N, C-alpha and C positions, 0 to 999 in steps of 0.2 A: 269162480264166484261172479255173479252178475250184480252190477250196480244199478240202483234206481236212477233214472235220468234226472229227476229233480235233485237228487243228492249230488250227482256229478256237477250239475249247473251251480249248485250252492258252493261247492269247493272252488270252482273256477272263479266265481264272483269274489270269494274271499281272497283268492290269490291276487286278483286284480287290485283289490283295495290294499292288500299288503304291499304289493310292488309300488303302487301309487304313493303310499305313505312313506316307503323308504326313499323314493325319488324326491318327494317333497322336502324331506328333512336332511337330504344328503349333504348339502353345502353347510348347513348349520352344524351337523354332527361332526363333519370333517374339518371345521375351522379350528386352528390351533390358537387358543387364547393367549399363548405366550409369544406368538409370532404374528402380529397383526399385519394384514395386507395393506392397510391404510394407516399412515402415521400422522398424527395431528401436527398442525403448524408449529405449536409451541414446543414440540419435541424436536422438530427438524431445525429450527432456527439456531439454537445455541451451538450445535456442532458445526453448522455452516459458518457461523461467525468466528468460532474459535479456530477451525482448521484453515480457513482462508486468511485470517489475520496473522496466524503463525507463519503461514507461507510467505506473506508479504514481509513480515519481520525477518524471516530467514533470508529472503532476497536482499533486504537492506544490509544485513550483516555480511553475507557472502559475496555480493556483487555491487549493490547500490553504493555503499559507503566507499568501496574500493575504486570503482570506475570513476566516481566523482571526487576522489582524492580527499575525502574526509579522513579515511584510514588507509594504511598501506600494510602489505603482508611482509613478514620477516621470515616466514617458513612456507614451503610449498606455494610458491609465488605465481603459479600458472594463471589464476584469475587476474592478478595484477599485471600480467604480461599479455593479457588478451588471448590466451590459449583456451578459447571457449569452444565447447562442442555443442551438439544439439541439446536443448534444454527441455526435459520432460515436464518440469514444473516451472511456472504455475499452470501450464496447460492442462495436465491431467487432473490435478487437484481441483482447479476451478470448474472444469466441465462437469465433474462429479457433483460439485456443490450447486452449479446452475441447474442440474437435473432436479435436485432437492428443492431449489427455489421455484422452479416451474411447478412442482407438486404443491408447494405452498400457495401459489397463485391459483391453481386449479381447485384445491380443497377449500381454501378460504373464499375464493370467488363464488363457489357454489353455495357457501354458507352465508354469503353477503357480509363478510368480515373485511371491509375495505382497508382497515388499518394494517392487517397482515399482508394483504395484497400490495399495498403501497410500500411497505417495508421491503418485501421481496423484490419489487421492481427497482428500488433504490440500490439494493445490494447487487442485483443482477447487472444493473448499469455500471456500477463501480467495478465489478469483476471484469466485465467485457472491456471497459476502458483501460484497465490495467493490462489485460492480456493483449489487446490490440496495440497498445503503445509498445509492448515488448516484441510482438511478432509481426504486426502489420495486419494483412488480410487474414480472416478466420472464418470457420463455419459459424454463421449467426442465424439466418432465417431458417436453416435446415438443421441446426444443432439440436441434439438430444431429442430426436424424433424417431427413434428406432421403433417405438410402438406404432408409429404411422407407416412403417415400412421403409423409412429413410435410413439405410445402413451406411451409405457413403455420402455424407453431407458435402455439398459444394461450399467453396470459400466465397464469402461476400467481400466486396472491396471495403477498405477501411472507411471510405467516404460513406458508404451505405450503413456500415456498423455505427458510425458516429451519429448518423441521422436517427437510427434506432435507439441509441443510448439517450439522446436528447428527448426523443418521444417518450421513452419509459420514465425519465425523470419528471417531465412535464405532467404525465398522467399520474405519477406517484404523488406529486404535490397536490393535484386536484382531488385525489382519493383520500389522502390522510386526513383523519378527523371527521369524515362524513358518516362514520358509524361509531357506535359506542362501546364496542367490545374492548375489554382490558387485554393488552398484549402481554403475554407471558413468554419466558424464554429469551428475552431481549437482554443480552449481556453487554450491549453497547450503551443504550440509553434507558434501560430499566422501564421500558414501555412509555417513555415520554414522547408523545406524538409530535409535539412542537419541535423538539430537537431533531426528529427525523425529517420534518419539513425543512428545517434550516440546513440539514446536511444535503438534502436533495437539491436545493437551490444554490447552495455554495458549490456543490459539485458541478451543477450546470455551468456556473461561471468559470470553473476550471476547464471544463470541456470546451466551452466557447473560446476561451483564450488559446487553447491548444490548436484550434482550427483557424486562428486569426490570420495566418499567412496564406490560407486558402480561401476563406470565406469571411466576409465582413460580419462581425458579431455584434455590431453596434445596437441594432434594434432590439435584439433579444436581451442583451446585457442591460440596456437602459430600462427595458420593461421590468426586469427583475428588481433593479435598484430602486425604481420609482414607486414600487407597490409593496412595501414591506408587510402589510397586513395580508396580502394574497400570496406573496412569495418571500417569506422571511428568510434571512441568512444568518450566519453566525454573528453574534454581537459581542462576544468575549471568549476568553479561554475556556470558560465553563461550558460552552456550547460544542466545542470541537469534537470530532469523531475519533475516539480512542477506545482501545480495549484496556481496561484496568486489570492488570494481573493481580492474582491473589497469592496468599502464602502457601496454599496447598494445590495439588493436582486436582482436576485437569487444567485449572486456570492459572498455572504458575508459569512465569516467563521462561522460555526455553534456555536462555543463556545462563540463568541462575544455577542450573544443575549440570552445566557442561563441565568437562574436566579443564583444569587450569591450563594445560598445554594447548588445548584447542582455542581457548579464549586468548591466550598470549600470542597466537599467530598473527593477530591483527593489532596494529599499533597506530598511534597518531601519525597522519601524513605530514610530511614537511610542507606541502602546499598549504594545508589547513593551518598548521602552526604559524607559517610566515604571514598569512592573511590576518589571523587573529592578533598576532603581535603588532603588525603594522597599524592596525586600527585601534590598538589598545583595548581590545574587546574582551570583556570579562567572561564571555562564554568559553574562553580557554580553560578556565577552572572547572567548568561544567562538563566539557567534552573530553577532557583528558586528566590523567593523574601525573603528579611529579614523578620523575624517573627514580628508580630505586637508588641509583648512585648519588642522587642529590641529597638523600636523607631528609627530605623536607616534610614527610608525613602527609597529612591530608591536603594541605594547601602550601604552595611555595611561592617564590617569586617567578616572574615570567621565564627567567633563565633556567628554572628547574623543570621546564616542560620542553621536550625535544621530540621532533618528528623524524621520520625516515622517508627518503624519496620513494615515490611509486615506481613500479616496473623494474626493480632490480632483479638480477638472477639470485637464486637461492643462497649461494655462499656469500655474495656481496651484501645481500639484505641482512643476513644473520650476523654479519661482522661489522655492519655499518657504524661509523663513528661520527657523530655530529660535529665534533671538534676537529676532525681530520687526523687526530692522533690514534693510530691503530691500538695503542695500549688502552685507550678509553672508548673502545668499540664494544658492540654487543648489546644484547637486550636490556641489560641493566641501565643503559644510557639512553633508552628510547621509552617514551611515555606510553603506558597502557591507555585504553579507552576509559572514559570516565566511570566513576563509581556507581552511577545509576544503572549501568548495564553489567556490572561485574558479576562474576560467578562466585558462588559460596566457597568454592575451594581456593579461590584466589586471595580473599581477604575477609576478615571478620566484619568489615564495614559494608559488605554486600547486603542488599535488601531485596527480597523477592517481590515487593510491591512498589518499589520506586519507579521502575520503568513502565511506561504505558506505550503500547504499540499504537502509533499514530497513523490513521488513514487520511485525515485532512485536518489541518490546524487553523485556528483563527488567524495566526500570523501569516500563513500562506494566502488566505483569502484577502488580507489587507494588501499584500504585495500584488496580487492579481488586480485589485481595484486601483492601486497606484499606477500600474502599467496601463490599465484600461483608460484611466483619466489622462495620463500623459500622452497616450496615442490617440485620444479623441473618441474612444469608443463609448464613453459615458460622459455626462455633463454634471453629475452630482458630486459634491465634495471637492477636495483638492488632492492632487497627487502627493503633495508634501505631507498632508495630514495622514493619508493612508500609509505612506512610507514610514513615517515616524511611529504610527500605531503598530505596524508590523514588527519593527525592531523592539519596541517596548513589550509587545505581547510575547515575543520569543524569549527575551530575557526574564520577563515576569513568570513565564511558565516554568523555566528551570529553577528560578528562585523558589517557587512554591514546591517543586518536587524535592529539592534538597532540604527544605524545611521539613517536609513530610517524613523524610528518612532520617531526621535528626542529625543533619550535617550542617549546622549553622555557619561553620567556618567557610563553607563554599557559598551558601545562600547569601551571606552578607556581601559577597563580592559582586553578586548579580543585580546590581542597582544601576538603572539608567540615569545618566547625568547629562546636564547641558553641555559639559565639556566634551562628552563623547560626540554629540551632534555638531559641535562647533568645528571638529576636525575637517579639513578640506576634503579628505577622502570619504567622509560620511555626509557632510552638509548637503542638503538637496538644492544644489546650485549647478550652473553650467549649461551646456547645450542640451538639447533633447536627447541626443545619443549618450551624453555623459550621465544624464539623469537616469536613463534606462539602464545603463551599465551599473549604476549604484543600486537601483532596485533589484536587478538580477543578481548582484553580488550578495546583497543582504538576504535575498530570498534563498540563495544557495546556502548561506550560513544557517538559516532557520530550518532548512529541510534535512538537516543531519538526522539520519536514522528514520526517515519517513519513506520506507519502502524503496521504490525506484523513482520516486517523483523528482528528486534532484537531477537524475540522469535524463528523464523525459524532458524536463524543463530546459536543461542545458542544451539538448539537441535542438530545441526550438529557438533559444535566444543566443547561445554561444557564450553566456556568462556563467562563471568566470572563465579565465583562460585555463584549459586543461590540455596537457600535452602527454603523449605516450612516454613511458620511461625508457631508459637506455637499452634494456634487454627485452623490450616488447617484441612480440612475434609479427606485428603489423605496425605500420607507421602512422596509423590514425586511430582515434578513439572509436570503439564499436558503437553502432547506432541501432542495433536490434539484436534479439535472440534468434537463433536458428530453431526451426520447427523440431519437435521430438522425432527421433528416428522411426518410431512406430507409425507415424503418419505415412511414410513412404510404403511401408509394408501393408497397412490396413486400408489406406485410402489413396492409393498410388495415382490413379487417374486424375483425381481432383488436385492432388499435390503437384503433379506435373503442370496442370493448367495454371495454378496460382503462381508458380515461380516463373512461368512464361510471361505472365501479366505483371507481376510485382517486381521481378528481378531475381537474381540468383539467391538461393537460400544460404546467405552468408551474413556475417555480423557487420559487414560494410555496406549492405543494401539499405537505403533509406526507406522509411515508411512514407505513406502518402502525404501526411501533413508536414513532414520534415523537408522543407524546401531550401534551407540555408546551408 
């Protein structure tokens, strides 16, 4: 059969159009609407906030409270004896979250949504500061750049990382509030941009204080304090950066659903007990519960609260007797951690919404300002007023939380009195070193259950006195986390370079800012 040439040409042209049409619509047809390639910022933020804050709260419970001797372990005491291995988290968790925050910055930057960009920069700065204080040098400038072909990121020095953190916070403060989009997915501040600005600048003050033994922070600190309209900071407990847990998943606080045996492994530290009792400090009733043996119920007398020394071997810790009488030893004679943190399987008085995971408190900020004023970094206000405000804010916060969970028996104990401040151990008197010691001690008391911040600050100041327990594996308190084991396998060349520069990958190697 013979085909007409015009007919053949027509078929060919039709085929071209058909192929062109298929190619034109190929991407649209093959897009899965249930699996979008680009996720909006409001969908990325809540998971980042939740997962990283839960990681910080978990570090507080498992390491931070123990190494700073707020709590002590009576079972499986390896953490309390400094038998620490390579720590995969917060490293892995945070880098995954930082990737999402970079996506927020890219997506919202292209859409000219500066509020989202500013929030992501604040969060990114906070996560890098937390990680760097834990590990030291980290991938920073080359982190999360696999799409650019960077599969083996180099480690930046901590000095460079901190410069980048301060840059991000400064940029965030300038960006926030310059566009009008309503921020959704914000489970910290419910889209309140002013509170994000306050967090950014309060965090800048924390970071500047952390560097104060390496770099003079005076000019930057004073610039923040002197210009509250441009650089607002926390002005009360209502401003502080916390995650309010809810009654249901996924925003339920993790300890509430833990089994009672896991919760009961951690008890009041004897160091914390002694300090609170010496100062006649009512936070004893907030941070701990009366022992079972006391029969005191919700609130007892100070003698009904007993701690256990840190760093005991397993058998000694489990059988420890505060009175020294072996017949009066064991867990019934040691106080549990306070009711705000209790698990539902432990007591009917537990409440899933009482505990807030704290990223930075108003009390902490006031102690930063007290130290800054006492050391001459700022000229505004008085160190005595900042110091007193910090103590009052800490006590007031716990009073409000116990009122919220309907435990007035505890709340009514948490009242600041003139008699408390009149005690020689509390009154803001003495030499400069004595005043700094009082600031450091009160700051330590206020940082209970605030991630690893108590540990970071102790490494800088040395307040209060923390000593290894009798069964500790090393004779000094750890000063960093070890890098995850995966780093050696996946980024070995850069890992080798960083330990040659920073020092051995050991829990006894100091990070750059830690010079004391």
